[in-house]
N, C-alpha and C positions, 0 to 999 in steps of 0.2 A: 282570861285568855287561855286557849288550849295550848298545852306544852308540846313542843316537838320531841322532847325526850320521853321515850316510851319503850316498852317491850312489845313488839308486834311479831307474831309468829308468821314468817313468810311461807310456811307450808300450808297455812290455813287462812291467812289474812286477818286473824283475830288479834285485836289489841288487848294484851293481857294486863298491862299496868302503865301508868304515866307517872312522870317524876317532875316536881316543881323546878322551874328555872330560876336563876338568880334575879333578884330585883336590883335597883340601883344601890341600895345599902349593902346588898350581898356582894356586889363587885368591890366596894370599898373595903368591906370586912376581909375579903379574900386577899386583896392586895396588902392590907395592913398586916395580916397574919403571915403572908409570904415574906414581907420585909423582916419581921421578927424571926421567922423560921430560918431565913437565910443567914442572919447574924449568928444564930445558935448552931446551925448545921455546919457552916464553914469553920466554926471554932472547934467542932468535934474532931477528934483525931482521925486521920485517914484510915487507920486500922479499924477503928470502930465503925466508920462508914462502910468499909468493905465487909465487916462482919454482918452488918444489917442486910447487905445485899445477899450474902450467903444464906442468912435465915430466910430471906425472901424466896430464894431458890428452893429451900427445904419446904416451905409452906406451899409453893406451887405444886411440888411433887406430892405432898400429903393431901392436898385438896384438888387433885387432878380431876376426879370425877365431877365434882361440883363445878369447877371451872369449865370443863368441856361441855357439860349439859347446858350451862348458861348460854354459851355462844351458839350451840346447836339450836336452842330455842329462839334466840333473838335475831340471828342472821343466817340460819339455815345450814351451817357447816355440818356434814356428816360426823357422827361421834368419833369414829376412828381418826379422822383428819383433825378434829378438834383436840383430841388427846395428844396428837402429834404436835400441834401448835403449842399446847401447854408445856410439853416437854422442851420444845425449842426455847420458849421464853425462860423457863427455869435454867436452861443451859447458858443463856445470855447473862442472867444475873450471877450465876456461879462463875462464869468466865471473868467478869469484872471484879468479883469478890476476890478471886485468886490471882489473876494476872494484871488487873488494872493498877494496883499500887505501884507496879514497876514503871508505869507511865507517868507517875507523879514525881519521880526523882529529878532533881534539878540538873540541868546541863552545865558543865563547867567549860567555859570558853578559853580562859587563860587564868593566870594566878590572881587576877583582880576581878574577873567577870564571870558571873553565873546567870543562867536563865531559869527563873522559878516558874512553875506552872500553878496558877492560882485560879479560883473560880471567878466568874464575872458578875454573878448576881441572880436575879429572878428570871426564869425563862418560861416562855409560853409554848406548850406543845398542843398541836391541833392534829388529831389522829383520825384515821378512816375506819370503816366498819369491816373491811374484808379480812383482816387479821387482827382482831381486837387486842390480843395479848402481846403478840410478837412485835407489832409496830410500836407499841408503847415501850416495851422492854428495851428495844435497841436505841431509843432516845433517852429514856429515863436512867437506865443503869449507869452509863458512863458519866452522865451529868450529876447524878447524886454522889457518885464516887468522888468527883472533882470538888464537891461542896456547893454546887449550885442548888438553887431551889426551883421547884417545878410547879407551875399551874397547868393542869392537864384538861383540855377540852376534847372530849371524845365525840364520835359521831352520835347523833341523837338516838339512833336505833340500838346503840350499845350502852345504854344507861346502866343496865344491871351489871354487866361485866366491868364497867368503869368503877362502880362502887365497890365491887369485889377487890379490884386491884388496889384501890385506896386502903381498904380495910387490911389487906395483907401487908402492904408496905408499912403501915402504922404498927401492926402487930409485930413486924420484924424489927422495929426500933427506929424507923425513919421519923424524924421530927414532924409533927402534924402540920406545921406551917411550911415545912420544906417540901412537902408533897401534898397538893390539894387537887381533888377532882372538882371541876367547875361545870355546872350545867348552864353555859353562857350562850347568848345569841351572837350572831355575827357582828352586830353593832357594838356589843359589849367587848368583843374581842378587839375591835378597832380601838375602843377607848383604852383597853389595857395596854395595847401596843404603844399608845401615846403617853402612857404613864412613865415617868423617868425611872421608876424602880424596876421596870421590865427591861432587860438588856438584850433579849434576843428571842427568836421564834423559830420553831421547827414545824413544818407542815408536811404531812403525807396525804395526798389527795389529788383532786382533779386539776387540770391546767387552769381552769377558771378560778378556783379557790386559790391556787398558788399565785396567780397574777395579782389577785386582790390583796393577799397577805404581803407579797413582795412590795407592792405599791405602798401599803401602809407602813411597812418596815422601813422602806427607803425614805419616806417622808419624815419619819421620826429618827432616822439614823440608827436603826437597830439591825443587827446582823440577822440573816435568815438562812435556813437550810431547807431546801425543797426537794421532796421526792414525789414526782408527779406521774403522769401516765406513761405507758409503754406500749409499743407494738413490735415486740421482739421477733427478729428473724431467726429461723432455723434453717440452715443450709445443709442439705444432704448431698454430699459429693459422690459417695459410693457406700456400699454396705455388703458385708458378707452374709447378712440375714435381714432382708428387707422387712419381713413380717415382724421381726423383733424390733427393728428401728421404728416402724409405724406404731407398734404397741407402746413403746416408750413415749413416742410423740403424743399419742392419745392420752396416756396417763398424765403427762405433764400438762396438756392443754385442758383437761377436764377436772383437774384437781381444784378444789374450792369452787366448783361450778364454773370454772374458767375465769373467775373474778380475782385475778392476780396481775399486778402490773408487769411482772417479769415472766409471764407465761408465754410460750412460743405461739404467737398468733399468726405469723406469716411464715409459711413453709415453702422453701425454694428447693425443688428436687430435680436432679439431672434427668434428662429426657429418657434415658434407658431404664431408669428406676421408677419413673413417674407413675405409670399405670399400676404397677404392683404396690407401690407405696399408697396411692389413693385408695385402692381396693382394701388394703390392710387397715388403713386408718378408718375408712368408712365402716368396716366390719366391727372394729373396736368401739366406735361411737354407737353403733346400733346395738351392740351387746352390753353396753354399760347400763347398770340398773339405776334408773331415776326414781327417787321416792323420798319418803319421810326420813329426815336426817337421824332419827332415833332408831331406825331399823338397821340391824346388823349388816345386811347385805347391800345397803344403799351406797352407791359409788358417786352419784351426782345428786345433790340436794336441790332445793329451790334457789332461785336468785334472791338477792337480799331484800328486794322490795318490788312492789307492782310498778313503780316508776322506772326502776332499772330494767325490768322486763320490757316495758313499753318502748324504751329507747332502743334496746337491742333488736327488738322485732322490727322497728322502723328501719334500722340500718340494714337488716337482712332483706326486708321487703324491697328496699330501694335497689339492692343488688339484683334480686330476682327479676324485678320489673325491667331492669336495664340489660338483662340477658345472662346473668350468672347462672351456672349450672348447680343445682342442689343435688348432691350425692346422697344425702340423708338429712332428715330434720327439716329445718326451714321455718318453723312456726312454734308458737306456744302450745303446750299440752292442754287438752280439754279436761281440766280438773281444777279443783280448788287450789289456791296458792299461786305463787309466782314461778311456775315451772316452764322452762324452755327446752324443747327437744334438742339434744346434742346434734349439731349441724356441721356438715362439711360442705364448703363452697369451692368451686373451681371456676375458671374462666372469668375471674373478677378483673375489671378494667379500670382505667384511671378516672372515668367519669362516674364511678360508683363511690358512695360514702365508705364502703367497706375497704376500699383501696387505701385511703388516707387516715380514716378515723380509727381510734382504738375500739375494738369489739370486746367489751367487758362482760363476757359470759361464755357459755359452752359452744363457741363457734370457731372453727379452724378454716383458714383460707390457704389453698395449696396452688402454687404456681409451677409451671414447667419451665426449666431453664436449660440452656445449651452448654454453659460453661461456668466455672467459678467466677470469672470476671463479671459475667452477666448477673449472677446471684449477688455478688458484693455490691455492684452498682445499684441494683434494685433495693437491696437491704438498706443501703446508705441514703437512698433518696427520701426516706421517711424523715419527718420532722422530729420523731422520737429517737432517743438514744440511750435506753436503759441497759439492756443486755442483749446478747445474741449467742448463737451456738453454731458450730460446724461439726458435721458427722462424717467420718471417714475411717478407713482401715489404715491410713497413712498418717501417723501422729504428727510428723514433721510438716506435711502438707496442710494438715488441719490447723496447726499452730500458725503457719504463715498466712492462711486465709483469715483466721480469727483475728490476727493482729491488724488486719485491714478494716475491720468493722468499726464504725464510728459510734461506739457505745462505751458505757462506764464499766461493763463487765462482759468479758468474752470467754466462752467456754469451748472445749473440744470434747465431743462425745459425752456431754452432760449439759443440762440446761436448768437454769434457775437455782443452782446450788446456793444455799445460804447457811452460814454457820457463824458462831460468835467471833471466830478469828479471821473472817474474810470481810473485807470492806464492801459496803453496799452503797450504790448511788449511780447516777446517770449524767448524761450530757444533753445538749440541745434542749428540746422542750420537755425532756424528762426530768429537768431540775438541775440542782447543783448542791455541792456539799457531799460529805460521806458520813455514813454511820457504821458501827460495828468495828471490831478489831481495835488497834491502837488509834486508827484514824477517827474513830468515834469520840475520842477524847481531845481531838485537835480543833474542834469547831467552836465551842463556847468556853474558851480558856484564855486567861491572860498570861501570855508568855513574857513575863516581866524581867527585863534586864536589871541586874543589880551589880553595880561596878564601884569599886572603891579601893583606896590604898591609904596607908599611914603616911603622914608628912613628917 
C-alpha cells in the first residue's frame, strides 16, 4: 500500500521520499511506550522537564537552517519566512522553560485546601502542514512541562519535519515514550482516541477534521481542543497613510502564501478610502515576487499541494463566474508546481462561495462599507470567529469597535500577532480551547483539590 506520508516538493510536484505508516502492531507499540513514558515523565522533576524545553529551544536555534530548509522543501514556505517560524517555535519552548514552572505552583484556597496542577496522561496531537513547527510547539511545550505524554500525528506532507522535531526533543532530554511521532492513518487515530490510556486530543486543521475528531472524542469522553479555520475580518475605519495600510494588509495576507488561519481574508474599507486602498493593495499583490521558496527574493511560494490549489481555483472561478471583479490574478500560474497568482477580488456577493468559505491561499476580498456598524455586522455574520482587526488613527474608537467583534482575538492596528505570552484560539466554527501563554497550561491539566485537617 502506498504511504500518504511523503516529502513532495510543491514547487515542482516531485515526490522526493515516502515514509512507512504504522501497522496494527505499531499502534500498540506506540501506546504501550506512551504509557510507560508518561509514568516516567510525570515523575521527572518539573525543573528537569523545563530544562529539557530550554535545550529544545537551543537546538532549534542551532539547527535553524536545517529546519527551515526542510519545510521550504516539503510545504513551500519561502526560506526567510521558514526561518522566522523556527525562531518563533524556539521562543515558545523557551517561554515555557522559563515562565511555565510558575504556572505549576499550587493554589492555596484556605488553611485546609489547596488546588494542585497535575498532568492527565497521554495526549494525541493532530497537526497541520501550514506551520509545521509553530503549531506543534504551542501544543507540545506546555503539555510536556505539565508532565503529560504526547503522541504527535503530523500532516502527511510534513513527515520529514515531524521526524526532525522528534529527534530534537529526544536529544534535548524528553523521554522517548513521552514524545512520539506517529505516522498514523485516520482510522488508527480513531482507535487511539478509544484507548483508555489516551486522555485528550488537540487538533489544528479543517472544520471537517475537527468535527470528526470532536465526535470521536465525545463518544469516548475525552477532552478536545480544536483550532479550525478562519475568515478573519480587517476593518479599515480611517488612515493617515492609505498606501501604508494597504501595504501592511498585503504583507499580512500573502505571508505563507495566504495559508494561515488567522490571515486577514475579508477587508472592509470605508467608502472614502476604498478606491485608494484597493489600488494600493492590488499594486502590492502585483509587485510580490512569486517563485521558488529557496530563492532569496521570493515573497510568495507555491501552495502546499496540487489539491489545495485546485480547491482555491474552484472558489475563485465560482466568484468570477457569478460577477466578482478581478483586480489582479484570478488563476493559477502557467508553470510547474502549485502556484496561484496573488489575487484581489471585489464585488463579491452572498451567492458566491468566496463570501462564506475560507480562502486558504493568496486571495484577498475587499468590501466597501459606509460605517463601522455595517463593517461589524458583516464581519460577525461569518460562521468563523478566530481573529479580526480594526485600523484607525483613533485608538479608543478602534478598541471600542474591536471589542464588538465575535472572535477569539481582536487587534487594533495590527493583525495576526502571535507570541508565546499571548493566548491563541477562536469561537464559533473556528474551534474552542486556548493555546499559548498561561492559558495553554489550563486545557489538559488535573486541577486537583486536596483538602484535609487533623482531628
